C-alpha positions, 0 to 999 in steps of 0.5 A: 555253269555246270559241274558233273560229278562222276563217280567221285571218292576222296580218302585220306590214308586208308579212310574214304571219306566219300565215294561213288558220288554222282552229282549235277550242279546247274546255274542259276540254282542254288545247292546246300551239301550238309551232313554230321562232322566228318561227313566230307562237306568241306572235303568236297567243296575243296575238291570241286574247288580244285585244291584237293585232288579225287582218288577216283572219278572225276569232276568236270566244269562246264560253261556255254563254251564247253569244258573248262580245263582244271588248270583254268577252273580258278578263274571261274569260281571264288570261295570263302570258308574259315580255313582261308587265310587273309593276308593280315599284314595287309590292309583291307583296301590292300588285300581287296585290290591285291585279290582284284588283280588276278580276279576282277570284280563284278562290274561297277565295284571296286575295293573302296565300294566294297568295303563301304557296303560291308560296314568296314569303310572306317577300317578300310586302312587299319591292317587286317591283323588288328580285325575282329574275327567277325570283320575278317569273315566279312572280308572273306565273304567280300573277296568271294561274293564280289569276284566277277565269277559264275560259281561261288563256294560257300563254306560255313559262311556265317562263321563268327558273324553277328545278327548284322553280319547275317543280315549282310550275308543274306542281302549279298545271297539275294542281290549278287547270286540271282544268276550265279551257281552257288553251293553251300556247305553248312548245317545251319538252315539260316546259311542255306535259305536260298538253296532249292536243293539240299545234298547230304553227305550223310546219306550219300556216304 
């Protein structure tokens, strides 16, 4: 898996969030995107995910089979971010089963095993709206980490997590991401300690 960022630029109204980005990401490496608030970390990650469009330049995703069309890119990536919403009327089991219906989980994993792994077995059949913020974050991380995708995008992945949650996150990074391309947006070194390369959006802009 490889991502090529070619002279990418994104603006809102007349204000450029970032411009002239020229970057390359490749598996199985982990990359940290850092920078001050407003530097464009989350915006850039959403552009990679295809949920926001660039105003100039382009971002190309490639596999060993060749370039991936934009319409198909979502099948190869999974994303966890504070601004993504869960379907709170569902139970965690229902939500993960629904998610797996369009983006399969890693081999030998299902909703029951995943919820046990992330410590939510006892709350598996409780509606997500009754979860604490930390429990919800665990579900967000689970649907991303356990999706069978070569690209994992994480935006402030440890938001609302306690120490046990931090340990869970570290375990998923070390145990589930050895061969994946991982990009982490964060200013907390604990969240991106697995990354071999750090890119500062403050410097890029």
